[in-house]
Short mmCIF file of the C-alpha atoms (twelve columns), coordinates in Angstrom:
data_MODEL
# 
_entry.id   MODEL 
# 
loop_
_atom_site.group_PDB 
_atom_site.id 
_atom_site.type_symbol 
_atom_site.label_atom_id 
_atom_site.label_alt_id 
_atom_site.label_comp_id 
_atom_site.label_asym_id 
_atom_site.label_seq_id 
_atom_site.Cartn_x 
_atom_site.Cartn_y 
_atom_site.Cartn_z 
_atom_site.pdbx_PDB_model_num 
ATOM 1   C CA . MET A 1   -28.770 -61.458 17.262 1 
ATOM 2   C CA . GLY A 2   -28.607 -62.333 13.541 1 
ATOM 3   C CA . ARG A 3   -26.105 -59.558 12.866 1 
ATOM 4   C CA . ILE A 4   -23.791 -60.703 15.667 1 
ATOM 5   C CA . LEU A 5   -23.966 -64.296 14.431 1 
ATOM 6   C CA . ARG A 6   -23.238 -63.128 10.887 1 
ATOM 7   C CA . ASN A 7   -20.243 -61.079 12.136 1 
ATOM 8   C CA . LYS A 8   -18.877 -64.130 13.989 1 
ATOM 9   C CA . ASN A 9   -19.251 -66.190 10.835 1 
ATOM 10  C CA . VAL A 10  -17.450 -63.533 8.792  1 
ATOM 11  C CA . LEU A 11  -14.628 -63.434 11.365 1 
ATOM 12  C CA . PHE A 12  -14.413 -67.244 11.366 1 
ATOM 13  C CA . LEU A 13  -14.288 -67.480 7.567  1 
ATOM 14  C CA . THR A 14  -11.877 -64.550 7.179  1 
ATOM 15  C CA . ILE A 15  -9.408  -66.073 9.636  1 
ATOM 16  C CA . ALA A 16  -9.750  -69.517 8.071  1 
ATOM 17  C CA . VAL A 17  -9.198  -68.308 4.503  1 
ATOM 18  C CA . LEU A 18  -6.291  -65.985 5.375  1 
ATOM 19  C CA . VAL A 19  -4.479  -68.616 7.426  1 
ATOM 20  C CA . VAL A 20  -4.906  -71.317 4.747  1 
ATOM 21  C CA . LEU A 21  -3.548  -68.890 2.137  1 
ATOM 22  C CA . LEU A 22  -0.589  -67.931 4.361  1 
ATOM 23  C CA . ASP A 23  0.108   -71.579 5.169  1 
ATOM 24  C CA . GLN A 24  0.041   -72.692 1.541  1 
ATOM 25  C CA . ALA A 25  2.046   -69.670 0.345  1 
ATOM 26  C CA . THR A 26  4.817   -70.265 2.887  1 
ATOM 27  C CA . LYS A 27  4.936   -73.983 2.082  1 
ATOM 28  C CA . ALA A 28  5.041   -73.255 -1.667 1 
ATOM 29  C CA . TRP A 29  7.944   -70.877 -1.084 1 
ATOM 30  C CA . VAL A 30  9.847   -73.443 0.993  1 
ATOM 31  C CA . VAL A 31  9.280   -76.222 -1.572 1 
ATOM 32  C CA . SER A 32  10.426  -73.980 -4.441 1 
ATOM 33  C CA . ALA A 33  13.339  -72.295 -2.637 1 
ATOM 34  C CA . LEU A 34  14.894  -75.143 -0.652 1 
ATOM 35  C CA . HIS A 35  15.786  -78.731 -1.412 1 
ATOM 36  C CA . LEU A 36  14.527  -81.310 1.053  1 
ATOM 37  C CA . HIS A 37  16.560  -81.017 4.300  1 
ATOM 38  C CA . GLU A 38  18.182  -77.776 3.128  1 
ATOM 39  C CA . SER A 39  18.270  -75.090 5.811  1 
ATOM 40  C CA . PHE A 40  19.310  -71.542 6.537  1 
ATOM 41  C CA . ALA A 41  19.617  -69.656 9.801  1 
ATOM 42  C CA . VAL A 42  17.174  -66.860 10.572 1 
ATOM 43  C CA . ILE A 43  18.384  -66.345 14.155 1 
ATOM 44  C CA . GLY A 44  21.638  -68.242 14.655 1 
ATOM 45  C CA . GLY A 45  21.523  -70.736 17.515 1 
ATOM 46  C CA . PHE A 46  17.730  -70.478 17.816 1 
ATOM 47  C CA . PHE A 47  15.695  -70.496 14.598 1 
ATOM 48  C CA . ASN A 48  16.183  -71.902 11.092 1 
ATOM 49  C CA . ILE A 49  14.034  -72.351 8.032  1 
ATOM 50  C CA . THR A 50  14.507  -76.029 7.185  1 
ATOM 51  C CA . HIS A 51  12.602  -77.926 4.496  1 
ATOM 52  C CA . VAL A 52  11.443  -81.235 5.985  1 
ATOM 53  C CA . ARG A 53  8.495   -83.540 5.403  1 
ATOM 54  C CA . ASN A 54  6.433   -85.197 8.122  1 
ATOM 55  C CA . PRO A 55  4.464   -88.275 7.122  1 
ATOM 56  C CA . GLY A 56  2.985   -88.455 10.632 1 
ATOM 57  C CA . ALA A 57  1.293   -85.944 12.895 1 
ATOM 58  C CA . ALA A 58  2.596   -83.915 15.822 1 
ATOM 59  C CA . PHE A 59  5.932   -85.247 17.078 1 
ATOM 60  C CA . GLY A 60  5.935   -87.836 14.265 1 
ATOM 61  C CA . PHE A 61  2.846   -89.662 15.577 1 
ATOM 62  C CA . LEU A 62  2.188   -92.653 13.261 1 
ATOM 63  C CA . ALA A 63  5.144   -91.722 11.028 1 
ATOM 64  C CA . ALA A 64  6.273   -95.357 11.021 1 
ATOM 65  C CA . ALA A 65  2.791   -96.757 10.288 1 
ATOM 66  C CA . PRO A 66  2.135   -98.265 6.854  1 
ATOM 67  C CA . PRO A 67  1.611   -95.409 4.354  1 
ATOM 68  C CA . VAL A 68  -1.877  -96.494 3.240  1 
ATOM 69  C CA . PHE A 69  -3.119  -96.721 6.841  1 
ATOM 70  C CA . ARG A 70  -1.440  -93.452 7.831  1 
ATOM 71  C CA . HIS A 71  -2.798  -91.540 4.831  1 
ATOM 72  C CA . THR A 72  -6.337  -92.916 5.250  1 
ATOM 73  C CA . PHE A 73  -6.308  -92.313 9.011  1 
ATOM 74  C CA . PHE A 74  -5.167  -88.700 8.757  1 
ATOM 75  C CA . VAL A 75  -7.470  -87.795 5.873  1 
ATOM 76  C CA . VAL A 76  -10.513 -89.323 7.617  1 
ATOM 77  C CA . VAL A 77  -9.748  -87.808 11.040 1 
ATOM 78  C CA . THR A 78  -8.997  -84.393 9.529  1 
ATOM 79  C CA . ALA A 79  -12.130 -84.449 7.365  1 
ATOM 80  C CA . ALA A 80  -14.207 -85.404 10.420 1 
ATOM 81  C CA . ALA A 81  -12.727 -82.517 12.429 1 
ATOM 82  C CA . ILE A 82  -13.403 -80.073 9.588  1 
ATOM 83  C CA . LEU A 83  -16.994 -81.277 9.233  1 
ATOM 84  C CA . LEU A 84  -17.553 -81.042 12.991 1 
ATOM 85  C CA . ILE A 85  -16.282 -77.450 13.093 1 
ATOM 86  C CA . LEU A 86  -18.418 -76.492 10.071 1 
ATOM 87  C CA . HIS A 87  -21.464 -78.148 11.663 1 
ATOM 88  C CA . TYR A 88  -20.817 -76.199 14.882 1 
ATOM 89  C CA . LEU A 89  -20.657 -73.012 12.815 1 
ATOM 90  C CA . ARG A 90  -23.811 -73.900 10.847 1 
ATOM 91  C CA . ILE A 91  -25.951 -74.527 13.930 1 
ATOM 92  C CA . GLY A 92  -24.863 -71.220 15.445 1 
ATOM 93  C CA . ARG A 93  -23.150 -72.609 18.545 1 
ATOM 94  C CA . ILE A 94  -20.252 -70.178 18.398 1 
ATOM 95  C CA . GLY A 95  -20.787 -68.151 21.540 1 
ATOM 96  C CA . SER A 96  -18.163 -65.444 21.182 1 
ATOM 97  C CA . PHE A 97  -15.736 -63.782 18.830 1 
ATOM 98  C CA . SER A 98  -12.938 -65.609 20.684 1 
ATOM 99  C CA . MET A 99  -14.623 -68.937 19.934 1 
ATOM 100 C CA . ALA A 100 -15.044 -67.936 16.263 1 
ATOM 101 C CA . SER A 101 -11.351 -67.022 16.093 1 
ATOM 102 C CA . ALA A 102 -10.271 -70.262 17.774 1 
ATOM 103 C CA . LEU A 103 -12.363 -72.457 15.500 1 
ATOM 104 C CA . GLY A 104 -11.262 -70.497 12.413 1 
ATOM 105 C CA . LEU A 105 -7.614  -71.089 13.320 1 
ATOM 106 C CA . ILE A 106 -8.152  -74.790 14.020 1 
ATOM 107 C CA . LEU A 107 -10.104 -75.271 10.793 1 
ATOM 108 C CA . ALA A 108 -7.449  -73.437 8.767  1 
ATOM 109 C CA . GLY A 109 -4.672  -75.534 10.247 1 
ATOM 110 C CA . ALA A 110 -6.548  -78.737 9.548  1 
ATOM 111 C CA . VAL A 111 -7.279  -77.681 5.957  1 
ATOM 112 C CA . GLY A 112 -3.692  -76.532 5.352  1 
ATOM 113 C CA . ASN A 113 -2.198  -79.824 6.472  1 
ATOM 114 C CA . LEU A 114 -4.922  -81.826 4.687  1 
ATOM 115 C CA . ILE A 115 -3.996  -80.107 1.421  1 
ATOM 116 C CA . ASP A 116 -0.393  -81.260 1.936  1 
ATOM 117 C CA . ARG A 117 -1.432  -84.827 2.738  1 
ATOM 118 C CA . VAL A 118 -3.542  -85.007 -0.421 1 
ATOM 119 C CA . ARG A 119 -0.863  -83.360 -2.625 1 
ATOM 120 C CA . PHE A 120 2.303   -84.903 -1.208 1 
ATOM 121 C CA . GLY A 121 1.219   -87.754 1.070  1 
ATOM 122 C CA . GLU A 122 2.925   -85.901 3.925  1 
ATOM 123 C CA . VAL A 123 3.086   -82.441 5.478  1 
ATOM 124 C CA . VAL A 124 5.664   -79.780 4.595  1 
ATOM 125 C CA . ASP A 125 7.286   -78.419 7.765  1 
ATOM 126 C CA . PHE A 126 9.924   -75.715 7.881  1 
ATOM 127 C CA . LEU A 127 9.943   -73.744 11.139 1 
ATOM 128 C CA . ASP A 128 12.886  -75.145 13.106 1 
ATOM 129 C CA . VAL A 129 13.316  -73.828 16.650 1 
ATOM 130 C CA . TYR A 130 16.215  -75.051 18.763 1 
ATOM 131 C CA . ILE A 131 18.641  -74.214 21.523 1 
ATOM 132 C CA . ALA A 132 22.104  -75.735 21.140 1 
ATOM 133 C CA . GLY A 133 21.440  -79.321 20.046 1 
ATOM 134 C CA . CYS A 134 17.876  -79.479 21.371 1 
ATOM 135 C CA . HIS A 135 15.416  -79.093 18.494 1 
ATOM 136 C CA . TRP A 136 11.670  -78.729 18.806 1 
ATOM 137 C CA . PRO A 137 10.090  -80.813 16.026 1 
ATOM 138 C CA . ALA A 138 9.800   -78.704 12.871 1 
ATOM 139 C CA . PHE A 139 6.351   -77.249 12.251 1 
ATOM 140 C CA . ASN A 140 4.490   -74.918 9.891  1 
ATOM 141 C CA . VAL A 141 1.880   -72.149 9.841  1 
ATOM 142 C CA . ALA A 142 -0.992  -74.687 9.934  1 
ATOM 143 C CA . ASP A 143 0.457   -76.354 13.035 1 
ATOM 144 C CA . SER A 144 0.856   -72.951 14.692 1 
ATOM 145 C CA . ALA A 145 -2.747  -72.048 13.868 1 
ATOM 146 C CA . ILE A 146 -4.025  -75.292 15.389 1 
ATOM 147 C CA . THR A 147 -1.952  -74.764 18.543 1 
ATOM 148 C CA . VAL A 148 -2.987  -71.129 19.021 1 
ATOM 149 C CA . GLY A 149 -6.613  -71.968 18.183 1 
ATOM 150 C CA . ALA A 150 -6.651  -74.833 20.677 1 
ATOM 151 C CA . ALA A 151 -5.159  -72.599 23.397 1 
ATOM 152 C CA . ILE A 152 -7.815  -69.946 22.755 1 
ATOM 153 C CA . LEU A 153 -10.559 -72.587 22.690 1 
ATOM 154 C CA . ILE A 154 -9.451  -74.098 26.005 1 
ATOM 155 C CA . THR A 155 -9.274  -70.628 27.567 1 
ATOM 156 C CA . VAL A 156 -12.778 -69.748 26.314 1 
ATOM 157 C CA . LEU A 157 -14.261 -73.032 27.504 1 
ATOM 158 C CA . LEU A 158 -12.645 -72.735 30.940 1 
ATOM 159 C CA . ARG A 159 -13.855 -69.136 31.254 1 
ATOM 160 C CA . GLU A 160 -17.394 -70.155 30.259 1 
ATOM 161 C CA . ARG A 161 -17.326 -73.030 32.758 1 
ATOM 162 C CA . LYS A 162 -16.189 -70.685 35.518 1 
ATOM 163 C CA . GLU A 163 -18.926 -68.170 34.645 1 
ATOM 164 C CA . ARG A 164 -21.572 -70.930 34.726 1 
ATOM 165 C CA . LYS A 165 -20.356 -72.106 38.143 1 
ATOM 166 C CA . GLU A 166 -20.363 -68.551 39.516 1 
ATOM 167 C CA . GLY A 167 -23.857 -67.982 38.092 1 
ATOM 168 C CA . ASN A 168 -25.323 -70.973 39.972 1 
# 
């Protein structure tokens, strides 16, 4: 049991560290290579690399809020989420390698965007997906990690719920 728990922790930490490094490396490249709002096509008509900044959260949530409130809110909420995930890891509640992967991705995304908020007061986004004039809001590696991690987490929790129901 101890070895399996240790392996899950290693997987969790490996994913978290690698994703934070990838996130920060890609953002550093964008900041150094492109001026704000500068863009270049990767796949014409579908995908650009575009240097933008997001003072809010997903879809610009709270972007128009006063900067002091917005900064405090996001730092506190992100720190709370990070501490909750680390507590969950510490008490050994990670039931599977899928759960370890999901929480590692979510933690990495939270840390990556928190680093930006502390450094810049906003998040560096650069992945710009669109079709014709319809753009998905720009995002980054951290956002992708949170989204994929959340999808895995929901899948794991639904599967566990189904297994509990079938076991009763």
